[in-house]
N, CA, C and O atoms as a GROMACS GRO file, in nm:
protein
  356
    1UNK      N    1   9.978 -15.517  -4.530
    1UNK     CA    2  10.075 -15.622  -4.556
    1UNK      C    3  10.138 -15.665  -4.423
    1UNK      O    4  10.174 -15.580  -4.342
    2UNK      N    5  10.151 -15.794  -4.403
    2UNK     CA    6  10.214 -15.848  -4.283
    2UNK      C    7  10.338 -15.926  -4.327
    2UNK      O    8  10.332 -16.008  -4.418
    3UNK      N    9  10.450 -15.900  -4.260
    3UNK     CA   10  10.574 -15.969  -4.290
    3UNK      C   11  10.635 -16.022  -4.161
    3UNK      O   12  10.603 -15.974  -4.052
    4UNK      N   13  10.722 -16.118  -4.172
    4UNK     CA   14  10.790 -16.170  -4.054
    4UNK      C   15  10.881 -16.286  -4.088
    4UNK      O   16  10.902 -16.319  -4.205
    5UNK      N   17  10.935 -16.346  -3.984
    5UNK     CA   18  11.017 -16.466  -4.000
    5UNK      C   19  10.942 -16.584  -3.942
    5UNK      O   20  10.860 -16.571  -3.851
    6UNK      N   21  10.972 -16.702  -3.996
    6UNK     CA   22  10.906 -16.824  -3.954
    6UNK      C   23  11.006 -16.938  -3.957
    6UNK      O   24  11.078 -16.957  -4.055
    7UNK      N   25  11.010 -17.013  -3.849
    7UNK     CA   26  11.100 -17.129  -3.839
    7UNK      C   27  11.020 -17.252  -3.806
    7UNK      O   28  10.942 -17.252  -3.711
    8UNK      N   29  11.038 -17.358  -3.884
    8UNK     CA   30  10.981 -17.487  -3.854
    8UNK      C   31  11.094 -17.578  -3.808
    8UNK      O   32  11.199 -17.584  -3.873
    9UNK      N   33  11.074 -17.648  -3.698
    9UNK     CA   34  11.169 -17.748  -3.653
    9UNK      C   35  11.098 -17.883  -3.654
    9UNK      O   36  11.006 -17.907  -3.576
   10UNK      N   37  11.141 -17.968  -3.745
   10UNK     CA   38  11.076 -18.097  -3.763
   10UNK      C   39  11.149 -18.207  -3.684
   10UNK      O   40  11.260 -18.185  -3.634
   11UNK      N   41  11.087 -18.322  -3.672
   11UNK     CA   42  11.156 -18.433  -3.606
   11UNK      C   43  11.282 -18.465  -3.683
   11UNK      O   44  11.288 -18.445  -3.804
   12UNK      N   45  11.381 -18.516  -3.614
   12UNK     CA   46  11.509 -18.546  -3.679
   12UNK      C   47  11.595 -18.422  -3.692
   12UNK      O   48  11.695 -18.425  -3.763
   13UNK      N   49  11.559 -18.315  -3.624
   13UNK     CA   50  11.636 -18.188  -3.623
   13UNK      C   51  11.639 -18.117  -3.756
   13UNK      O   52  11.722 -18.028  -3.776
   14UNK      N   53  11.550 -18.152  -3.849
   14UNK     CA   54  11.542 -18.079  -3.976
   14UNK      C   55  11.477 -17.942  -3.948
   14UNK      O   56  11.374 -17.933  -3.882
   15UNK      N   57  11.539 -17.837  -4.000
   15UNK     CA   58  11.492 -17.699  -3.976
   15UNK      C   59  11.467 -17.631  -4.108
   15UNK      O   60  11.546 -17.642  -4.202
   16UNK      N   61  11.356 -17.560  -4.114
   16UNK     CA   62  11.324 -17.475  -4.228
   16UNK      C   63  11.302 -17.335  -4.172
   16UNK      O   64  11.215 -17.313  -4.089
   17UNK      N   65  11.384 -17.240  -4.220
   17UNK     CA   66  11.373 -17.104  -4.170
   17UNK      C   67  11.367 -17.008  -4.287
   17UNK      O   68  11.441 -17.020  -4.385
   18UNK      N   69  11.275 -16.911  -4.274
   18UNK     CA   70  11.263 -16.814  -4.383
   18UNK      C   71  11.179 -16.696  -4.342
   18UNK      O   72  11.159 -16.668  -4.224
   19UNK      N   73  11.129 -16.626  -4.444
   19UNK     CA   74  11.045 -16.508  -4.425
   19UNK      C   75  10.911 -16.527  -4.493
   19UNK      O   76  10.898 -16.609  -4.584
   20UNK      N   77  10.813 -16.451  -4.448
   20UNK     CA   78  10.682 -16.455  -4.514
   20UNK      C   79  10.630 -16.314  -4.538
   20UNK      O   80  10.671 -16.218  -4.473
   21UNK      N   81  10.537 -16.305  -4.633
   21UNK     CA   82  10.476 -16.177  -4.667
   21UNK      C   83  10.335 -16.207  -4.713
   21UNK      O   84  10.315 -16.285  -4.806
   22UNK      N   85  10.236 -16.145  -4.648
   22UNK     CA   86  10.098 -16.176  -4.685
   22UNK      C   87   9.997 -16.077  -4.631
   22UNK      O   88  10.034 -15.970  -4.581
   23UNK      N   89   9.869 -16.112  -4.642
   23UNK     CA   90   9.760 -16.023  -4.601
   23UNK      C   91   9.663 -16.099  -4.512
   23UNK      O   92   9.646 -16.220  -4.523
   24UNK      N   93   9.600 -16.023  -4.422
   24UNK     CA   94   9.494 -16.074  -4.336
   24UNK      C   95   9.358 -16.053  -4.401
   24UNK      O   96   9.331 -15.946  -4.458
   25UNK      N   97   9.272 -16.154  -4.392
   25UNK     CA   98   9.133 -16.139  -4.437
   25UNK      C   99   9.049 -16.237  -4.357
   25UNK      O  100   9.074 -16.357  -4.357
   26UNK      N  101   8.948 -16.182  -4.287
   26UNK     CA  102   8.858 -16.264  -4.204
   26UNK      C  103   8.936 -16.350  -4.102
   26UNK      O  104   8.909 -16.469  -4.089
   27UNK      N  105   9.030 -16.289  -4.033
   27UNK     CA  106   9.112 -16.358  -3.929
   27UNK      C  107   9.200 -16.468  -3.987
   27UNK      O  108   9.245 -16.556  -3.912
   28UNK      N  109   9.228 -16.467  -4.116
   28UNK     CA  110   9.317 -16.566  -4.179
   28UNK      C  111   9.429 -16.488  -4.249
   28UNK      O  112   9.404 -16.401  -4.332
   29UNK      N  113   9.551 -16.524  -4.213
   29UNK     CA  114   9.668 -16.468  -4.281
   29UNK      C  115   9.707 -16.566  -4.393
   29UNK      O  116   9.737 -16.682  -4.368
   30UNK      N  117   9.705 -16.516  -4.515
   30UNK     CA  118   9.749 -16.594  -4.630
   30UNK      C  119   9.876 -16.525  -4.680
   30UNK      O  120   9.876 -16.406  -4.712
   31UNK      N  121   9.984 -16.603  -4.687
   31UNK     CA  122  10.115 -16.544  -4.719
   31UNK      C  123  10.197 -16.637  -4.805
   31UNK      O  124  10.167 -16.756  -4.817
   32UNK      N  125  10.300 -16.582  -4.862
   32UNK     CA  126  10.402 -16.662  -4.932
   32UNK      C  127  10.520 -16.674  -4.837
   32UNK      O  128  10.565 -16.575  -4.780
   33UNK      N  129  10.569 -16.795  -4.822
   33UNK     CA  130  10.680 -16.827  -4.732
   33UNK      C  131  10.802 -16.857  -4.819
   33UNK      O  132  10.800 -16.947  -4.903
   34UNK      N  133  10.908 -16.780  -4.797
   34UNK     CA  134  11.033 -16.794  -4.873
   34UNK      C  135  11.138 -16.853  -4.779
   34UNK      O  136  11.167 -16.795  -4.674
   35UNK      N  137  11.194 -16.966  -4.814
   35UNK     CA  138  11.284 -17.036  -4.723
   35UNK      C  139  11.386 -17.117  -4.800
   35UNK      O  140  11.378 -17.131  -4.922
   36UNK      N  141  11.483 -17.169  -4.726
   36UNK     CA  142  11.586 -17.252  -4.785
   36UNK      C  143  11.576 -17.390  -4.721
   36UNK      O  144  11.570 -17.403  -4.599
   37UNK      N  145  11.572 -17.493  -4.804
   37UNK     CA  146  11.564 -17.631  -4.756
   37UNK      C  147  11.662 -17.716  -4.837
   37UNK      O  148  11.662 -17.716  -4.960
   38UNK      N  149  11.744 -17.787  -4.765
   38UNK     CA  150  11.841 -17.875  -4.829
   38UNK      C  151  11.926 -17.800  -4.932
   38UNK      O  152  11.960 -17.853  -5.038
   39UNK      N  153  11.959 -17.673  -4.899
   39UNK     CA  154  12.048 -17.592  -4.984
   39UNK      C  155  11.979 -17.527  -5.103
   39UNK      O  156  12.046 -17.466  -5.186
   40UNK      N  157  11.847 -17.539  -5.114
   40UNK     CA  158  11.778 -17.479  -5.228
   40UNK      C  159  11.677 -17.376  -5.180
   40UNK      O  160  11.612 -17.396  -5.077
   41UNK      N  161  11.663 -17.264  -5.254
   41UNK     CA  162  11.564 -17.164  -5.226
   41UNK      C  163  11.427 -17.215  -5.269
   41UNK      O  164  11.410 -17.265  -5.380
   42UNK      N  165  11.329 -17.200  -5.178
   42UNK     CA  166  11.194 -17.250  -5.205
   42UNK      C  167  11.092 -17.144  -5.168
   42UNK      O  168  11.122 -17.046  -5.100
   43UNK      N  169  10.968 -17.166  -5.216
   43UNK     CA  170  10.857 -17.077  -5.184
   43UNK      C  171  10.731 -17.162  -5.180
   43UNK      O  172  10.712 -17.251  -5.263
   44UNK      N  173  10.644 -17.133  -5.082
   44UNK     CA  174  10.514 -17.197  -5.080
   44UNK      C  175  10.414 -17.108  -5.008
   44UNK      O  176  10.450 -17.026  -4.924
   45UNK      N  177  10.289 -17.125  -5.042
   45UNK     CA  178  10.185 -17.049  -4.975
   45UNK      C  179  10.153 -17.110  -4.840
   45UNK      O  180  10.147 -17.232  -4.826
   46UNK      N  181  10.132 -17.025  -4.739
   46UNK     CA  182  10.095 -17.070  -4.607
   46UNK      C  183   9.971 -16.995  -4.564
   46UNK      O  184   9.940 -16.889  -4.620
   47UNK      N  185   9.899 -17.048  -4.465
   47UNK     CA  186   9.781 -16.981  -4.412
   47UNK      C  187   9.772 -17.011  -4.263
   47UNK      O  188   9.797 -17.124  -4.219
   48UNK      N  189   9.735 -16.910  -4.187
   48UNK     CA  190   9.716 -16.924  -4.042
   48UNK      C  191   9.588 -16.852  -4.004
   48UNK      O  192   9.561 -16.741  -4.049
   49UNK      N  193   9.510 -16.919  -3.919
   49UNK     CA  194   9.385 -16.861  -3.870
   49UNK      C  195   9.404 -16.820  -3.723
   49UNK      O  196   9.456 -16.897  -3.642
   50UNK      N  197   9.362 -16.697  -3.691
   50UNK     CA  198   9.374 -16.647  -3.554
   50UNK      C  199   9.251 -16.689  -3.475
   50UNK      O  200   9.139 -16.648  -3.506
   51UNK      N  201   9.273 -16.771  -3.372
   51UNK     CA  202   9.165 -16.816  -3.284
   51UNK      C  203   9.217 -16.807  -3.140
   51UNK      O  204   9.320 -16.867  -3.107
   52UNK      N  205   9.147 -16.733  -3.056
   52UNK     CA  206   9.183 -16.718  -2.915
   52UNK      C  207   9.330 -16.686  -2.893
   52UNK      O  208   9.398 -16.752  -2.814
   53UNK      N  209   9.378 -16.586  -2.962
   53UNK     CA  210   9.519 -16.541  -2.948
   53UNK      C  211   9.622 -16.646  -2.988
   53UNK      O  212   9.737 -16.639  -2.945
   54UNK      N  213   9.583 -16.741  -3.067
   54UNK     CA  214   9.675 -16.839  -3.122
   54UNK      C  215   9.662 -16.837  -3.273
   54UNK      O  216   9.559 -16.796  -3.327
   55UNK      N  217   9.767 -16.882  -3.342
   55UNK     CA  218   9.761 -16.898  -3.486
   55UNK      C  219   9.766 -17.048  -3.518
   55UNK      O  220   9.858 -17.119  -3.478
   56UNK      N  221   9.666 -17.093  -3.591
   56UNK     CA  222   9.658 -17.234  -3.630
   56UNK      C  223   9.688 -17.245  -3.778
   56UNK      O  224   9.631 -17.172  -3.859
   57UNK      N  225   9.778 -17.337  -3.813
   57UNK     CA  226   9.819 -17.350  -3.953
   57UNK      C  227   9.712 -17.421  -4.035
   57UNK      O  228   9.652 -17.518  -3.990
   58UNK      N  229   9.690 -17.371  -4.154
   58UNK     CA  230   9.593 -17.430  -4.245
   58UNK      C  231   9.655 -17.531  -4.340
   58UNK      O  232   9.766 -17.513  -4.390
   59UNK      N  233   9.579 -17.639  -4.365
   59UNK     CA  234   9.624 -17.744  -4.458
   59UNK      C  235   9.511 -17.768  -4.555
   59UNK      O  236   9.393 -17.761  -4.519
   60UNK      N  237   9.548 -17.798  -4.677
   60UNK     CA  238   9.448 -17.828  -4.778
   60UNK      C  239   9.510 -17.861  -4.912
   60UNK      O  240   9.632 -17.863  -4.929
   61UNK      N  241   9.422 -17.888  -5.004
   61UNK     CA  242   9.465 -17.927  -5.140
   61UNK      C  243   9.538 -17.812  -5.209
   61UNK      O  244   9.500 -17.696  -5.197
   62UNK      N  245   9.643 -17.847  -5.280
   62UNK     CA  246   9.722 -17.750  -5.356
   62UNK      C  247   9.687 -17.760  -5.504
   62UNK      O  248   9.643 -17.864  -5.552
   63UNK      N  249   9.706 -17.651  -5.575
   63UNK     CA  250   9.686 -17.654  -5.720
   63UNK      C  251   9.786 -17.751  -5.784
   63UNK      O  252   9.894 -17.772  -5.731
   64UNK      N  253   9.750 -17.809  -5.896
   64UNK     CA  254   9.835 -17.904  -5.964
   64UNK      C  255   9.968 -17.835  -5.999
   64UNK      O  256   9.972 -17.725  -6.054
   65UNK      N  257  10.077 -17.906  -5.967
   65UNK     CA  258  10.214 -17.857  -5.996
   65UNK      C  259  10.238 -17.718  -5.936
   65UNK      O  260  10.305 -17.635  -5.998
   66UNK      N  261  10.185 -17.692  -5.816
   66UNK     CA  262  10.196 -17.561  -5.755
   66UNK      C  263  10.212 -17.575  -5.605
   66UNK      O  264  10.178 -17.678  -5.547
   67UNK      N  265  10.263 -17.470  -5.542
   67UNK     CA  266  10.267 -17.465  -5.397
   67UNK      C  267  10.158 -17.375  -5.341
   67UNK      O  268  10.155 -17.345  -5.222
   68UNK      N  269  10.067 -17.331  -5.429
   68UNK     CA  270   9.955 -17.246  -5.390
   68UNK      C  271   9.833 -17.332  -5.353
   68UNK      O  272   9.810 -17.436  -5.414
   69UNK      N  273   9.755 -17.288  -5.254
   69UNK     CA  274   9.634 -17.361  -5.218
   69UNK      C  275   9.531 -17.351  -5.330
   69UNK      O  276   9.521 -17.250  -5.398
   70UNK      N  277   9.458 -17.457  -5.347
   70UNK     CA  278   9.351 -17.461  -5.448
   70UNK      C  279   9.233 -17.374  -5.407
   70UNK      O  280   9.178 -17.302  -5.490
   71UNK      N  281   9.194 -17.381  -5.278
   71UNK     CA  282   9.078 -17.306  -5.231
   71UNK      C  283   9.097 -17.272  -5.084
   71UNK      O  284   9.085 -17.360  -4.998
   72UNK      N  285   9.126 -17.146  -5.053
   72UNK     CA  286   9.152 -17.103  -4.917
   72UNK      C  287   9.032 -17.132  -4.826
   72UNK      O  288   9.051 -17.167  -4.710
   73UNK      N  289   8.910 -17.118  -4.876
   73UNK     CA  290   8.791 -17.136  -4.794
   73UNK      C  291   8.772 -17.282  -4.750
   73UNK      O  292   8.691 -17.308  -4.661
   74UNK      N  293   8.843 -17.377  -4.811
   74UNK     CA  294   8.830 -17.518  -4.775
   74UNK      C  295   8.945 -17.569  -4.689
   74UNK      O  296   8.957 -17.690  -4.666
   75UNK      N  297   9.029 -17.479  -4.640
   75UNK     CA  298   9.142 -17.523  -4.557
   75UNK      C  299   9.096 -17.576  -4.423
   75UNK      O  300   8.996 -17.528  -4.367
   76UNK      N  301   9.166 -17.673  -4.371
   76UNK     CA  302   9.145 -17.724  -4.236
   76UNK      C  303   9.256 -17.668  -4.148
   76UNK      O  304   9.373 -17.668  -4.187
   77UNK      N  305   9.219 -17.621  -4.027
   77UNK     CA  306   9.317 -17.557  -3.940
   77UNK      C  307   9.346 -17.650  -3.822
   77UNK      O  308   9.255 -17.691  -3.750
   78UNK      N  309   9.474 -17.682  -3.804
   78UNK     CA  310   9.519 -17.781  -3.708
   78UNK      C  311   9.552 -17.715  -3.573
   78UNK      O  312   9.638 -17.628  -3.566
   79UNK      N  313   9.482 -17.758  -3.466
   79UNK     CA  314   9.504 -17.702  -3.334
   79UNK      C  315   9.611 -17.780  -3.257
   79UNK      O  316   9.638 -17.747  -3.141
   80UNK      N  317   9.672 -17.881  -3.318
   80UNK     CA  318   9.773 -17.962  -3.249
   80UNK      C  319   9.904 -17.888  -3.225
   80UNK      O  320   9.973 -17.915  -3.127
   81UNK      N  321   9.938 -17.796  -3.313
   81UNK     CA  322  10.064 -17.722  -3.298
   81UNK      C  323  10.041 -17.572  -3.321
   81UNK      O  324  10.085 -17.518  -3.422
   82UNK      N  325   9.974 -17.506  -3.226
   82UNK     CA  326   9.949 -17.361  -3.246
   82UNK      C  327  10.078 -17.284  -3.236
   82UNK      O  328  10.168 -17.322  -3.160
   83UNK      N  329  10.090 -17.176  -3.312
   83UNK     CA  330  10.206 -17.089  -3.303
   83UNK      C  331  10.195 -17.007  -3.178
   83UNK      O  332  10.086 -16.966  -3.138
   84UNK      N  333  10.310 -16.983  -3.115
   84UNK     CA  334  10.312 -16.905  -2.994
   84UNK      C  335  10.372 -16.768  -3.023
   84UNK      O  336  10.467 -16.756  -3.100
   85UNK      N  337  10.318 -16.666  -2.961
   85UNK     CA  338  10.365 -16.532  -2.977
   85UNK      C  339  10.498 -16.514  -2.905
   85UNK      O  340  10.514 -16.557  -2.790
   86UNK      N  341  10.593 -16.452  -2.973
   86UNK     CA  342  10.723 -16.424  -2.913
   86UNK      C  343  10.756 -16.276  -2.928
   86UNK      O  344  10.694 -16.205  -3.007
   87UNK      N  345  10.850 -16.231  -2.855
   87UNK     CA  346  10.897 -16.094  -2.864
   87UNK      C  347  10.987 -16.079  -2.987
   87UNK      O  348  11.079 -16.159  -3.006
   88UNK      N  349  10.962 -15.980  -3.066
   88UNK     CA  350  11.046 -15.954  -3.184
   88UNK      C  351  11.173 -15.884  -3.142
   88UNK      O  352  11.174 -15.805  -3.047
   89UNK      N  353  11.282 -15.914  -3.213
   89UNK     CA  354  11.410 -15.848  -3.181
   89UNK      C  355  11.421 -15.718  -3.252
   89UNK      O  356  11.521 -15.648  -3.239
   0.00000   0.00000   0.00000
C-alpha cells in the first residue's frame, strides 16, 4: 500500500490538496485521492505511471456517474506536467 499527500495548483490560484492511498502494479500507481474542493469533501481515482524517475498522470474515460476509471489499461499518460520528487517532512 502506498500513501501520501498530493497538491494540485491550477491556474487562477485554485488549489486542491489532499491524501491518496493506492497500490502499484506494472509501474502504475492506482489510488483514491481524498481532498477538499470549494468547501466540500471529495474523492476520485488517480493513476500515475513511473517513467525515468518521473510520475506521469493518467487520463481516461470514467465510469458513468463515477470518479473511477473505466479501464486502467486504456489510460493515456501526460508528460507535460510530470510530478517531481520532493523530500518528505
